[in-house]
C-alpha positions as CSV (number, residue, x, y, z in Angstrom):
1,M,17.6,-141.8,-93.8
2,D,14.6,-139.8,-92.9
3,A,16.6,-136.5,-92.4
4,F,18.2,-137.1,-95.7
5,L,14.9,-137.4,-97.6
6,L,13.6,-134.5,-95.8
7,V,16.4,-132.3,-97.5
8,I,15.8,-133.9,-100.8
9,F,11.9,-133.3,-100.5
10,I,12.5,-129.6,-99.4
11,I,15.0,-129.1,-102.4
12,V,12.6,-130.8,-104.8
13,G,9.6,-128.7,-103.5
14,I,11.6,-125.5,-104.1
15,A,12.8,-126.4,-107.4
16,G,9.3,-127.2,-108.4
17,L,8.0,-123.9,-107.3
18,I,10.9,-121.9,-109.0
19,F,10.7,-123.9,-112.3
20,K,7.0,-124.4,-112.4
21,V,7.1,-128.1,-112.2
22,D,3.8,-129.6,-111.0
23,S,5.1,-133.0,-110.1
24,G,8.1,-131.4,-108.0
25,V,5.7,-129.3,-106.2
26,V,3.3,-132.2,-105.4
27,V,6.2,-134.6,-104.3
28,G,8.5,-132.0,-102.6
29,L,5.8,-130.3,-100.7
30,S,3.7,-133.1,-99.8
31,L,6.4,-135.5,-98.7
32,A,8.4,-133.0,-96.6
33,P,5.9,-132.8,-93.7
34,W,5.5,-136.6,-93.7
35,Q,9.3,-136.9,-93.0
36,I,9.0,-134.4,-90.3
37,I,6.4,-136.2,-88.7
38,K,8.6,-139.6,-89.1
39,L,11.7,-137.7,-87.5
40,Q,9.4,-136.6,-84.4
41,I,10.9,-133.4,-84.2
42,G,8.0,-131.9,-82.6
43,E,4.2,-131.6,-82.4
44,K,4.1,-127.8,-83.2
45,I,7.0,-128.2,-86.0
46,S,5.0,-130.9,-87.6
47,L,1.6,-129.1,-87.6
48,Y,3.2,-126.0,-88.9
49,S,5.0,-127.7,-91.7
50,I,1.6,-129.2,-92.8
51,I,-0.2,-125.9,-92.6
52,F,2.8,-124.1,-94.4
53,S,3.2,-126.5,-97.2
54,T,-0.7,-126.7,-97.7
55,I,-0.8,-123.0,-98.1
56,I,2.2,-122.7,-100.4
57,G,1.1,-125.6,-102.6
58,S,-2.4,-124.5,-102.7
59,I,-1.2,-120.9,-103.8
60,Y,0.9,-122.5,-106.5
61,F,-1.9,-124.6,-107.9
62,I,-4.4,-121.8,-107.8
63,S,-2.0,-119.4,-109.5
64,V,-1.4,-121.9,-112.4
65,S,-5.0,-122.9,-112.5
66,R,-4.5,-126.6,-112.1
67,W,-7.7,-127.6,-110.2
68,L,-7.3,-131.4,-110.3
69,L,-3.9,-131.2,-109.0
70,L,-5.0,-128.6,-106.3
71,A,-7.8,-131.2,-105.1
72,L,-5.3,-134.2,-105.1
73,Y,-2.7,-132.1,-103.2
74,V,-5.2,-131.2,-100.3
75,L,-6.1,-134.7,-100.3
76,I,-2.5,-135.7,-99.7
77,E,-2.1,-133.0,-97.0
78,A,-5.4,-134.4,-95.5
79,Y,-3.5,-137.5,-95.3
80,N,-0.4,-135.9,-93.8
81,Y,-2.8,-134.4,-91.1
82,W,-4.2,-137.8,-90.3
83,G,-0.7,-139.0,-89.8
84,F,0.0,-136.2,-87.6
85,R,-3.2,-137.1,-85.6
86,K,-2.4,-140.5,-85.3
87,R,1.2,-139.9,-84.1
88,Y,0.7,-137.1,-81.7
89,I,-3.0,-136.9,-80.7
90,E,-4.3,-140.4,-80.3
């Protein structure tokens, strides 16, 4: 089920970027790294997915000038990083 959700979140994130739908970007790009962490694919892949989705999402929200959504998105990505640290480092 987690692999299926990963594919869905990636599709939703890409569609949100293409069609400029803020909720699609938030949901897709913030939940895809969480699914990668849950699947335990690898420590480096999980960390890279968090970094990559943070950069892509931040660039999107800066380009459309949605500052509140940018702050909320960075907060969600910080939660993803916390989950990564809890799973792999501690």
